[in-house]
Backbone as CSV, one residue per row, in Angstrom:
resi,resn,N_x,N_y,N_z,CA_x,CA_y,CA_z,C_x,C_y,C_z
1,MET,0.838,-1.199,0.000,0.000,0.000,0.000,0.875,1.253,0.000
2,ILE,0.540,2.214,-0.889,1.333,3.424,-0.985,1.235,4.244,0.290
3,GLU,0.110,4.127,0.994,-0.032,4.858,2.256,1.001,4.392,3.273
4,ASP,1.357,3.118,3.220,2.365,2.595,4.134,3.714,3.253,3.880
5,TRP,4.024,3.488,2.616,5.303,4.125,2.292,5.287,5.598,2.667
6,THR,4.166,6.263,2.495,4.055,7.662,2.927,4.282,7.761,4.427
7,THR,3.697,6.824,5.157,3.891,6.787,6.608,5.342,6.494,6.953
8,LEU,5.942,5.530,6.242,7.336,5.173,6.498,8.261,6.361,6.261
9,PHE,8.062,7.077,5.144,8.898,8.245,4.869,8.732,9.294,5.967
10,GLY,7.506,9.481,6.420,7.262,10.450,7.489,7.954,10.059,8.780
11,GLU,7.908,8.772,9.106,8.574,8.287,10.319,10.083,8.442,10.210
12,ARG,10.637,8.051,9.070,12.086,8.165,8.881,12.531,9.632,8.954
13,ARG,11.719,10.510,8.385,12.069,11.932,8.419,12.091,12.444,9.855
14,ALA,11.106,12.046,10.647,11.034,12.494,12.044,12.169,11.904,12.880
15,GLU,12.565,10.681,12.555,13.605,9.980,13.313,15.012,10.298,12.843
16,ARG,15.130,11.073,11.727,16.425,11.330,11.096,17.114,10.011,10.736
17,ARG,16.364,9.204,10.028,16.863,7.965,9.436,16.463,7.988,7.966
18,ALA,17.022,7.083,7.170,16.747,7.117,5.732,16.458,5.733,5.181
19,VAL,15.869,5.719,3.997,15.597,4.493,3.254,16.564,4.426,2.085
20,GLY,17.163,3.271,1.852,18.052,3.088,0.720,17.277,2.807,-0.551
21,ALA,17.697,3.460,-1.651,17.080,3.259,-2.958,18.182,2.863,-3.935
22,PHE,18.070,1.664,-4.510,19.149,1.091,-5.303,18.706,0.850,-6.744
23,ASN,19.558,1.219,-7.683,19.219,1.070,-9.093,19.570,-0.315,-9.618
24,ALA,18.627,-0.909,-10.320,18.805,-2.225,-10.928,18.883,-2.084,-12.441
25,ILE,19.869,-2.725,-13.026,19.985,-2.788,-14.481,19.697,-4.203,-14.959
26,LEU,20.302,-5.173,-14.298,20.114,-6.582,-14.618,19.163,-7.223,-13.607
27,ILE,18.614,-8.365,-13.960,17.759,-9.079,-13.013,18.568,-9.481,-11.787
28,GLU,19.885,-9.715,-11.959,20.737,-10.039,-10.818,20.797,-8.881,-9.822
29,HIS,20.817,-7.643,-10.335,20.746,-6.479,-9.448,19.459,-6.531,-8.619
30,ALA,18.357,-6.715,-9.308,17.052,-6.692,-8.641,16.947,-7.787,-7.588
31,GLU,17.390,-8.973,-7.930,17.357,-10.080,-6.969,18.234,-9.781,-5.767
32,ALA,19.408,-9.202,-6.016,20.333,-8.894,-4.933,19.797,-7.787,-4.033
33,ILE,19.150,-6.791,-4.616,18.594,-5.692,-3.824,17.523,-6.209,-2.876
34,VAL,16.642,-7.047,-3.379,15.595,-7.618,-2.523,16.217,-8.541,-1.471
35,ALA,17.165,-9.380,-1.879,17.807,-10.292,-0.927,18.565,-9.526,0.143
36,GLY,19.209,-8.413,-0.232,19.917,-7.602,0.747,18.979,-6.974,1.754
37,ALA,17.828,-6.522,1.277,16.829,-5.961,2.190,16.323,-7.034,3.154
38,GLU,16.085,-8.223,2.632,15.625,-9.313,3.500,16.699,-9.698,4.506
39,LEU,17.958,-9.687,4.074,19.059,-10.019,4.976,19.158,-9.015,6.119
40,SER,18.912,-7.748,5.812,18.992,-6.702,6.836,17.696,-6.553,7.625
41,GLY,16.603,-7.077,7.063,15.307,-6.919,7.712,14.744,-5.516,7.574
42,LEU,15.198,-4.775,6.546,14.803,-3.383,6.375,14.104,-3.168,5.032
43,PRO,13.236,-2.164,4.953,12.576,-1.861,3.667,13.577,-1.304,2.667
44,VAL,13.239,-1.412,1.389,14.146,-0.951,0.344,13.344,-0.434,-0.843
45,ILE,13.980,0.443,-1.619,13.387,0.939,-2.857,14.201,0.390,-4.016
46,LEU,13.525,-0.303,-4.908,14.141,-0.929,-6.081,13.862,-0.028,-7.276
47,GLN,14.917,0.564,-7.844,14.749,1.598,-8.856,15.113,1.106,-10.259
48,ILE,14.311,1.555,-11.230,14.560,1.289,-12.646,14.649,2.642,-13.336
49,SER,15.802,2.978,-13.862,15.963,4.269,-14.519,15.496,4.210,-15.969
50,GLN,15.268,5.379,-16.543,14.917,5.425,-17.966,16.061,4.869,-18.803
51,ASN,17.303,5.063,-18.366,18.443,4.487,-19.083,18.410,2.964,-19.053
52,ALA,17.989,2.389,-17.916,17.879,0.932,-17.825,16.778,0.422,-18.745
53,VAL,15.694,1.155,-18.831,14.608,0.790,-19.752,15.127,0.803,-21.183
54,ARG,15.896,1.822,-21.513,16.469,1.922,-22.860,17.387,0.727,-23.139
55,TYR,18.156,0.313,-22.128,19.055,-0.830,-22.284,18.270,-2.100,-22.606
56,HIS,17.148,-2.298,-21.927,16.346,-3.506,-22.144,15.465,-3.412,-23.386
57,GLY,15.259,-2.217,-23.866,14.457,-2.043,-25.065,12.987,-1.772,-24.796
58,SER,12.547,-2.010,-23.573,11.162,-1.732,-23.186,11.059,-1.810,-21.671
59,LEU,9.973,-1.302,-21.140,9.793,-1.273,-19.687,9.177,-2.549,-19.130
60,ALA,8.143,-3.062,-19.775,7.292,-4.077,-19.168,8.007,-5.328,-18.661
61,PRO,8.832,-6.013,-19.450,9.403,-7.272,-18.958,10.203,-7.116,-17.665
62,PHE,11.097,-6.127,-17.632,11.927,-5.954,-16.448,11.111,-5.409,-15.279
63,ALA,10.231,-4.446,-15.544,9.413,-3.870,-14.480,8.499,-4.910,-13.853
64,LEU,7.887,-5.755,-14.675,6.999,-6.788,-14.137,7.779,-7.794,-13.293
65,ALA,8.996,-8.115,-13.715,9.829,-9.010,-12.917,10.152,-8.375,-11.557
66,CYS,10.481,-7.083,-11.574,10.788,-6.380,-10.324,9.564,-6.294,-9.419
67,LEU,8.410,-6.023,-10.007,7.177,-5.970,-9.217,6.869,-7.322,-8.578
68,ARG,7.143,-8.402,-9.304,6.907,-9.733,-8.747,7.877,-10.024,-7.599
69,LEU,9.147,-9.660,-7.785,10.117,-9.820,-6.703,9.673,-9.036,-5.463
70,ALA,9.175,-7.826,-5.678,8.728,-6.990,-4.564,7.544,-7.607,-3.841
71,SER,6.604,-8.128,-4.602,5.387,-8.673,-3.991,5.653,-9.927,-3.173
72,GLU,6.713,-10.639,-3.514,7.013,-11.882,-2.811,8.072,-11.714,-1.725
73,ALA,8.561,-10.504,-1.531,9.607,-10.266,-0.540,9.033,-10.305,0.877
74,SER,9.905,-10.610,1.821,9.491,-10.674,3.230,9.602,-9.319,3.922
75,VAL,10.113,-8.305,3.200,10.188,-6.938,3.717,9.537,-6.013,2.691
76,PRO,9.163,-4.793,3.091,8.568,-3.866,2.118,9.560,-3.490,1.020
77,VAL,9.135,-3.617,-0.233,9.951,-3.238,-1.389,9.107,-2.352,-2.297
78,LEU,9.571,-1.150,-2.546,8.871,-0.213,-3.418,9.598,-0.151,-4.756
79,VAL,8.901,-0.465,-5.841,9.487,-0.379,-7.179,9.260,1.044,-7.706
80,HIS,10.349,1.677,-8.118,10.353,3.104,-8.422,10.996,3.352,-9.782
81,LEU,10.378,4.185,-10.617,10.986,4.599,-11.882,11.838,5.834,-11.620
82,ASP,13.112,5.786,-12.036,14.072,6.817,-11.675,14.486,7.649,-12.893
83,HIS,14.597,8.959,-12.688,15.060,9.887,-13.730,14.323,9.691,-15.057
84,VAL,13.005,9.701,-14.983,12.198,9.576,-16.197,11.941,10.970,-16.772
85,GLU,12.341,11.170,-18.006,12.127,12.437,-18.686,10.929,12.391,-19.632
86,ASP,10.447,11.198,-19.919,9.376,10.986,-20.892,8.070,10.675,-20.155
87,GLU,7.111,11.575,-20.264,5.832,11.366,-19.584,5.142,10.086,-20.032
88,ALA,5.325,9.687,-21.284,4.689,8.475,-21.791,5.186,7.238,-21.039
89,LEU,6.453,7.244,-20.647,7.000,6.122,-19.889,6.379,6.055,-18.502
90,ILE,6.108,7.200,-17.902,5.430,7.218,-16.611,4.032,6.650,-16.743
91,HIS,3.315,7.032,-17.776,1.962,6.513,-17.991,1.986,4.992,-18.182
92,GLU,2.983,4.504,-18.898,3.109,3.057,-19.067,3.381,2.385,-17.728
93,GLY,4.230,3.007,-16.927,4.522,2.456,-15.614,3.288,2.371,-14.736
94,LEU,2.456,3.389,-14.782,1.223,3.371,-13.997,0.330,2.208,-14.420
95,GLU,0.258,1.962,-15.704,-0.573,0.866,-16.200,-0.046,-0.498,-15.747
96,LEU,1.270,-0.582,-15.540,1.881,-1.840,-15.095,1.762,-2.051,-13.586
97,GLY,1.427,-0.982,-12.862,1.306,-1.103,-11.410,2.409,-0.421,-10.625
98,ILE,3.232,0.397,-11.285,4.264,1.158,-10.592,3.596,2.214,-9.707
99,THR,4.095,2.370,-8.477,3.467,3.311,-7.547,4.427,4.387,-7.040
100,SER,5.571,4.535,-7.704,6.505,5.595,-7.329,7.357,5.937,-8.543
101,VAL,7.468,7.246,-8.842,8.264,7.668,-9.998,9.056,8.910,-9.639
102,MET,10.188,9.085,-10.319,10.946,10.336,-10.249,10.867,10.965,-11.631
103,PHE,10.146,12.078,-11.738,10.025,12.787,-13.014,11.116,13.838,-13.082
104,ASP,11.894,13.794,-14.137,13.055,14.661,-14.277,12.861,15.630,-15.434
105,ALA,12.371,16.827,-15.108,12.246,17.894,-16.104,13.257,18.991,-15.803
106,ALA,14.368,18.598,-15.161,15.344,19.575,-14.674,16.069,20.302,-15.790
107,LYS,16.095,19.729,-16.990,16.749,20.404,-18.110,15.879,21.533,-18.665
108,SER,14.617,21.537,-18.271,13.702,22.587,-18.720,13.926,23.859,-17.907
109,SER,13.339,24.951,-18.371,13.355,26.182,-17.584,12.558,25.946,-16.305
110,TYR,12.736,26.818,-15.335,12.027,26.643,-14.064,10.520,26.595,-14.278
111,SER,9.987,27.519,-15.065,8.533,27.561,-15.264,8.028,26.319,-15.984
112,GLU,8.789,25.840,-16.972,8.375,24.628,-17.684,8.505,23.406,-16.789
113,ASN,9.542,23.372,-15.971,9.717,22.280,-15.016,8.510,22.210,-14.089
114,VAL,8.096,23.360,-13.574,6.944,23.407,-12.669,5.687,22.909,-13.379
115,ALA,5.437,23.396,-14.583,4.213,23.036,-15.304,4.171,21.547,-15.632
116,ARG,5.271,21.019,-16.153,5.310,19.602,-16.519,5.231,18.711,-15.284
117,THR,5.950,19.101,-14.238,5.943,18.287,-13.016,4.565,18.299,-12.367
118,ARG,3.914,19.447,-12.347,2.582,19.532,-11.759,1.600,18.635,-12.510
119,ALA,1.701,18.589,-13.825,0.820,17.732,-14.619,1.079,16.257,-14.319
120,VAL,2.341,15.887,-14.171,2.676,14.502,-13.829,2.156,14.158,-12.443
121,VAL,2.294,15.083,-11.505,1.810,14.842,-10.137,0.307,14.604,-10.138
122,GLU,-0.431,15.408,-10.871,-1.890,15.244,-10.918,-2.258,13.876,-11.470
123,ARG,-1.593,13.462,-12.535,-1.871,12.153,-13.146,-1.487,11.026,-12.202
124,CYS,-0.330,11.125,-11.589,0.153,10.050,-10.724,-0.655,9.952,-9.438
125,HIS,-0.966,11.080,-8.826,-1.738,11.048,-7.587,-3.124,10.439,-7.815
126,ALA,-3.697,10.705,-8.977,-4.999,10.119,-9.297,-4.909,8.602,-9.385
127,ALA,-3.699,8.093,-9.705,-3.483,6.649,-9.821,-2.862,6.053,-8.559
128,GLY,-2.714,6.862,-7.497,-2.126,6.361,-6.257,-0.633,6.163,-6.323
129,CYS,0.051,7.056,-7.030,1.494,6.933,-7.249,2.220,8.145,-6.684
130,LEU,3.322,7.913,-5.969,4.156,8.978,-5.431,5.037,9.576,-6.513
131,VAL,5.373,10.862,-6.375,6.213,11.544,-7.363,7.365,12.269,-6.673
132,GLU,8.562,12.003,-7.177,9.780,12.714,-6.782,10.208,13.594,-7.949
133,ALA,10.804,14.739,-7.659,11.311,15.615,-8.714,12.608,16.259,-8.242
134,GLU,13.186,17.102,-9.094,14.405,17.809,-8.703,14.479,19.155,-9.390
135,LEU,15.307,20.020,-8.835,15.572,21.325,-9.425,16.963,21.312,-10.026
136,GLY,17.083,21.716,-11.282,18.380,21.675,-11.940,18.738,20.240,-12.261
137,GLU,19.824,20.027,-12.969,20.254,18.680,-13.306,21.143,18.130,-12.209
138,VAL,20.901,16.882,-11.830,21.698,16.275,-10.778,23.051,15.879,-11.341
139,GLY,24.049,15.892,-10.459,25.449,15.782,-10.812,25.850,14.713,-11.796
140,GLY,27.029,14.889,-12.351,27.521,14.012,-13.368,26.959,14.372,-14.728
141,LYS,26.085,15.382,-14.751,25.466,15.827,-16.001,25.659,17.328,-16.172
142,ASP,26.686,17.867,-15.501,27.005,19.289,-15.587,25.815,20.154,-15.205
143,GLY,25.080,19.722,-14.189,23.916,20.484,-13.768,23.931,20.785,-12.291
144,ALA,22.842,20.471,-11.608,22.670,20.886,-10.220,23.721,20.324,-9.286
145,HIS,24.282,19.178,-9.602,25.304,18.615,-8.730,26.708,18.766,-9.288
146,ALA,26.855,19.617,-10.306,28.194,19.954,-10.762,28.880,20.763,-9.657
147,PRO,30.205,20.818,-9.639,30.912,21.520,-8.566,30.365,22.930,-8.331
148,GLY,30.038,23.227,-7.090,29.595,24.560,-6.728,28.109,24.823,-6.874
149,VAL,27.383,23.973,-7.569,25.943,24.180,-7.761,25.187,23.608,-6.565
150,ARG,24.267,24.384,-6.035,23.516,23.963,-4.854,22.036,24.344,-4.994
151,THR,21.183,23.608,-4.288,19.752,23.915,-4.274,19.476,25.042,-3.289
152,ASP,18.695,26.014,-3.723,18.319,27.133,-2.863,17.078,26.752,-2.042
153,PRO,17.142,26.844,-0.703,16.005,26.426,0.135,14.703,27.151,-0.194
154,ARG,14.777,28.446,-0.452,13.554,29.188,-0.749,12.930,28.720,-2.063
155,GLU,13.760,28.574,-3.093,13.259,28.120,-4.384,12.714,26.700,-4.282
156,ALA,13.386,25.851,-3.492,12.933,24.476,-3.321,11.547,24.434,-2.686
157,ALA,11.345,25.249,-1.657,10.040,25.287,-0.998,8.962,25.767,-1.958
158,GLU,9.285,26.773,-2.766,8.322,27.286,-3.743,7.984,26.231,-4.788
159,PHE,9.001,25.472,-5.210,8.795,24.436,-6.217,7.867,23.342,-5.690
160,VAL,8.090,22.906,-4.463,7.242,21.873,-3.856,5.802,22.372,-3.739
161,ALA,5.631,23.611,-3.303,4.285,24.169,-3.163,3.585,24.280,-4.518
162,ALA,4.347,24.617,-5.551,3.759,24.824,-6.876,3.428,23.523,-7.586
163,THR,4.138,22.451,-7.269,3.967,21.193,-8.004,3.224,20.115,-7.226
164,GLY,3.317,20.135,-5.905,2.677,19.100,-5.092,3.444,17.790,-5.046
165,VAL,4.745,17.816,-5.372,5.532,16.576,-5.350,5.626,16.014,-3.942
166,ASP,5.878,14.709,-3.871,5.943,14.017,-2.585,7.342,13.980,-1.996
167,SER,8.369,14.209,-2.818,9.746,14.258,-2.343,10.567,15.066,-3.340
168,LEU,11.727,15.544,-2.884,12.535,16.416,-3.732,14.003,16.034,-3.655
169,ALA,14.599,15.790,-4.829,16.039,15.550,-4.918,16.746,16.899,-4.889
170,VAL,17.781,17.000,-4.045,18.459,18.282,-3.854,19.947,18.174,-4.177
171,ALA,20.528,19.290,-4.578,21.946,19.369,-4.907,22.697,19.906,-3.702
172,VAL,23.489,19.047,-3.074,24.204,19.434,-1.856,25.661,18.991,-1.874
173,GLY,26.160,18.597,-3.057,27.572,18.252,-3.161,27.892,16.884,-3.712
174,SER,26.890,16.053,-3.952,27.135,14.725,-4.527,27.072,14.801,-6.042
175,SER,27.483,13.721,-6.702,27.501,13.700,-8.160,27.304,12.278,-8.658
176,HIS,26.578,12.141,-9.757,26.336,10.814,-10.317,27.617,10.153,-10.809
177,ALA,27.619,8.819,-10.760,28.639,7.985,-11.405,30.056,8.235,-10.919
178,MET,30.214,8.640,-9.668,31.561,8.822,-9.126,32.231,7.466,-8.921
179,ALA,33.518,7.382,-9.273,34.262,6.126,-9.151,34.846,5.935,-7.763
180,ASP,34.914,7.018,-6.966,35.385,6.894,-5.588,34.356,7.538,-4.660
181,ARG,34.626,7.503,-3.361,33.659,8.002,-2.384,34.215,9.250,-1.699
182,SER,34.591,10.226,-2.529,35.260,11.419,-2.022,34.372,12.661,-1.970
183,ALA,33.105,12.542,-2.326,32.217,13.702,-2.318,32.054,14.241,-0.899
184,VAL,32.083,15.560,-0.783,31.887,16.226,0.505,30.557,16.973,0.446
185,LEU,29.647,16.603,1.322,28.312,17.191,1.301,28.233,18.428,2.191
186,ASP,27.359,19.337,1.809,27.108,20.558,2.587,26.001,20.254,3.598
187,GLU,26.403,19.842,4.798,25.421,19.428,5.799,24.602,20.604,6.318
188,ASP,25.189,21.792,6.363,24.425,22.966,6.783,23.301,23.258,5.795
189,LEU,23.593,23.092,4.512,22.564,23.313,3.501,21.481,22.242,3.603
190,ILE,21.872,20.996,3.831,20.871,19.927,4.004,19.936,20.275,5.149
191,SER,20.505,20.736,6.254,19.689,21.109,7.409,18.740,22.253,7.073
192,ALA,19.242,23.244,6.346,18.395,24.379,5.961,17.276,23.941,5.026
193,LEU,17.594,23.052,4.098,16.579,22.535,3.187,15.524,21.735,3.944
194,ALA,15.965,20.923,4.905,15.025,20.117,5.685,14.061,20.994,6.472
195,GLU,14.521,22.163,6.891,13.657,23.083,7.623,12.692,23.817,6.696
196,SER,13.118,24.039,5.451,12.317,24.832,4.520,11.348,24.014,3.684
197,VAL,11.735,22.785,3.375,10.956,21.951,2.455,10.103,20.962,3.251
198,PRO,8.790,20.934,3.010,7.898,20.111,3.824,7.804,18.642,3.423
199,VAL,8.575,18.218,2.416,8.529,16.821,1.973,9.906,16.195,2.143
200,PRO,10.005,14.859,2.121,11.302,14.201,2.269,12.310,14.639,1.218
201,LEU,13.561,14.794,1.646,14.654,15.150,0.748,15.349,13.896,0.256
202,VAL,15.786,13.934,-1.007,16.428,12.785,-1.644,17.849,13.165,-2.046
203,LEU,18.797,12.257,-1.775,20.186,12.458,-2.169,20.498,11.546,-3.338
204,HIS,20.782,12.134,-4.497,21.221,11.380,-5.662,22.746,11.340,-5.687
205,GLY,23.309,10.446,-6.479,24.755,10.368,-6.576,25.425,9.914,-5.298
206,SER,24.755,9.089,-4.513,25.253,8.735,-3.183,26.377,7.716,-3.201
207,SER,26.631,7.074,-4.339,27.745,6.136,-4.425,29.077,6.833,-4.168
208,GLY,29.131,8.135,-4.430,30.356,8.891,-4.239,30.527,9.457,-2.845
209,VAL,29.651,9.058,-1.919,29.685,9.580,-0.550,30.109,8.470,0.405
210,SER,31.004,8.774,1.329,31.470,7.789,2.305,30.361,7.427,3.288
211,ASP,30.576,6.353,4.035,29.598,5.966,5.052,29.361,7.104,6.045
212,ASP,30.452,7.736,6.506,30.305,8.847,7.446,29.566,10.010,6.809
213,GLY,29.831,10.244,5.531,29.126,11.304,4.822,27.639,11.018,4.709
214,LEU,27.309,9.760,4.451,25.904,9.370,4.386,25.226,9.543,5.743
215,ARG,25.925,9.138,6.792,25.358,9.297,8.141,25.104,10.768,8.448
216,GLY,26.038,11.627,8.064,25.867,13.051,8.299,24.706,13.623,7.510
217,ALA,24.553,13.178,6.262,23.446,13.655,5.435,22.105,13.264,6.035
218,VAL,22.024,12.027,6.492,20.774,11.536,7.073,20.481,12.252,8.390
219,ALA,21.499,12.461,9.194,21.311,13.145,10.472,20.810,14.570,10.288
220,ASN,21.129,15.154,9.129,20.714,16.536,8.876,19.439,16.649,8.052
221,GLY,18.856,15.514,7.629,17.542,15.600,7.012,17.291,14.854,5.718
222,ILE,18.297,14.158,5.165,18.048,13.345,3.967,17.247,12.108,4.359
223,VAL,16.216,11.784,3.569,15.316,10.681,3.919,15.418,9.508,2.932
224,LYS,15.768,9.790,1.686,15.916,8.752,0.662,17.299,8.910,0.039
225,VAL,18.035,7.797,-0.045,19.405,7.833,-0.530,19.524,6.923,-1.745
226,ASN,19.829,7.505,-2.917,19.933,6.752,-4.162,21.359,6.243,-4.388
227,ILE,21.489,4.956,-4.676,22.798,4.341,-4.898,22.714,3.430,-6.114
228,GLY,23.617,3.641,-7.065,23.639,2.795,-8.256,25.033,2.339,-8.622
229,THR,25.924,3.299,-8.848,27.282,2.988,-9.291,27.997,2.038,-8.332
230,ARG,27.802,2.225,-7.042,28.468,1.375,-6.058,28.109,-0.091,-6.267
231,LEU,26.873,-0.383,-6.588,26.468,-1.772,-6.825,27.146,-2.323,-8.070
232,ASN,27.272,-1.493,-9.094,27.952,-1.945,-10.313,29.423,-2.240,-10.041
233,GLN,30.043,-1.425,-9.204,31.434,-1.668,-8.842,31.585,-3.007,-8.124
234,VAL,30.721,-3.255,-7.160,30.794,-4.492,-6.373,30.545,-5.706,-7.255
235,LEU,29.534,-5.622,-8.114,29.225,-6.728,-9.018,30.400,-7.019,-9.938
236,THR,30.950,-5.979,-10.530,32.037,-6.150,-11.492,33.297,-6.695,-10.831
237,GLU,33.611,-6.212,-9.645,34.787,-6.711,-8.926,34.662,-8.208,-8.651
238,ALA,33.488,-8.639,-8.237,33.293,-10.059,-7.939,33.390,-10.905,-9.210
239,VAL,32.804,-10.426,-10.287,32.868,-11.156,-11.559,34.309,-11.239,-12.055
240,ARG,35.042,-10.145,-11.989,36.437,-10.142,-12.429,37.280,-11.131,-11.616
241,ALA,36.992,-11.198,-10.322,37.765,-12.107,-9.472,37.559,-13.556,-9.898
242,VAL,36.307,-13.909,-10.171,36.017,-15.284,-10.593,36.652,-15.575,-11.946
243,LEU,36.474,-14.684,-12.913,37.012,-14.917,-14.248,38.539,-14.881,-14.251
244,GLY,39.109,-14.110,-13.338,40.556,-14.083,-13.234,41.144,-15.400,-12.771
245,GLU,40.370,-16.115,-11.954,40.824,-17.405,-11.444,40.481,-18.550,-12.392
246,ARG,39.447,-18.340,-13.218,38.977,-19.419,-14.104,38.818,-18.861,-15.514
247,GLU,39.929,-18.784,-16.244,39.944,-18.138,-17.554,39.067,-18.848,-18.588
248,LEU,38.839,-20.123,-18.409,38.061,-20.883,-19.381,36.566,-20.934,-19.047
249,LEU,36.177,-20.317,-17.953,34.778,-20.341,-17.537,33.909,-19.569,-18.526
250,THR,32.798,-20.174,-18.954,31.879,-19.500,-19.874,30.434,-19.478,-19.385
251,ASP,30.099,-20.260,-18.382,28.736,-20.314,-17.856,28.486,-19.056,-17.021
252,PRO,27.618,-18.150,-17.475,27.417,-16.894,-16.747,26.883,-17.090,-15.334
253,ARG,26.224,-18.212,-15.081,25.723,-18.451,-13.732,26.858,-18.572,-12.736
254,ARG,27.996,-19.066,-13.200,29.128,-19.313,-12.308,29.823,-18.026,-11.887
255,TYR,29.734,-16.982,-12.718,30.367,-15.724,-12.308,29.360,-14.643,-11.884
256,LEU,28.134,-14.734,-12.395,27.133,-13.753,-11.981,26.583,-14.042,-10.585
257,ALA,26.521,-15.306,-10.194,26.023,-15.634,-8.849,26.906,-15.027,-7.757
258,PRO,28.244,-15.151,-7.840,29.074,-14.472,-6.844,28.905,-12.946,-6.883
259,GLY,28.717,-12.396,-8.080,28.472,-10.966,-8.187,27.173,-10.572,-7.516
260,ARG,26.148,-11.346,-7.742,24.846,-11.091,-7.112,24.947,-11.175,-5.593
261,ASP,25.673,-12.159,-5.094,25.841,-12.308,-3.645,26.590,-11.116,-3.048
262,ALA,27.601,-10.626,-3.776,28.366,-9.479,-3.292,27.482,-8.228,-3.228
263,VAL,26.636,-8.042,-4.233,25.715,-6.911,-4.232,24.709,-7.051,-3.087
264,ARG,24.209,-8.244,-2.878,23.283,-8.488,-1.749,23.897,-8.031,-0.436
265,ASP,25.130,-8.420,-0.202,25.791,-8.085,1.063,26.023,-6.579,1.192
266,GLU,26.364,-5.923,0.076,26.589,-4.476,0.125,25.284,-3.730,0.350
267,VAL,24.199,-4.186,-0.257,22.892,-3.571,-0.025,22.508,-3.695,1.445
268,ALA,22.666,-4.868,2.008,22.339,-5.078,3.419,23.170,-4.153,4.310
269,ARG,24.452,-4.035,3.992,25.339,-3.192,4.790,24.921,-1.719,4.713
270,LEU,24.674,-1.248,3.497,24.312,0.155,3.323,22.952,0.484,3.934
271,LEU,21.997,-0.421,3.826,20.698,-0.200,4.453,20.850,-0.029,5.961
272,THR,21.725,-0.811,6.542,21.965,-0.707,7.988,22.623,0.622,8.335
273,VAL,23.561,1.077,7.504,24.197,2.383,7.725,23.146,3.490,7.721
274,LEU,22.220,3.438,6.785,21.230,4.501,6.621,20.147,4.482,7.698
275,ALA,19.902,3.322,8.270,18.801,3.172,9.217,19.202,3.439,10.652
276,LYS,20.509,3.583,10.916,20.959,3.796,12.301,20.774,5.246,12.723
């Protein structure tokens, strides 16, 4: 039930704890994310980006598999469409049973972003679906999370009021697709945003943030933490280790299973970091 997730986000926000949101590209990612949540005994958000949809060629097969994994999990799992720029893809997701989306109109002007996001919110809320949005482009794309770019608390509050979104991704120093965990977050700004914005704050590009950095972000008001690149690193490292030891191995089950297990363990670990 979407009401359960609204309640959960509200509780986490009040407690200064966060929910982990992990991006899945392969079915092994999705299986590992759910298994990691079950291992930790904590709820999780399983995310499918528009780029992942493009990789698979369509939304339905992978999304339906993720929804089935979520429905059979022993812990709450929310399947979420991430960084969707195409309204038609959101409409397709609603028809499939998706109940959480991140609409990304950040490349548009502020007024166009507001208008498009408000229209998506109206459509999604009518279907019982939560909507996340952002101001500016999130890092790694020379936008809101590029060096020095930050979200303004006053503008953020105005944007939420104008659009009715359920959560807001903010630019506070992280960046997408970082290969190391050296990002330094502006915790004072996170605190100011948490005081100004009445909905949960979302941190994108969290793979580039250390455990201590994540703890600081959550303590100051981040409620949802998006992680993708870190899982790809863990999966790839495990696969390389197996193939390095067994050069003649060709059965993908033999090298993807260890990768999936490694991702499961990292998801469980990170969920615990965010929930403390």
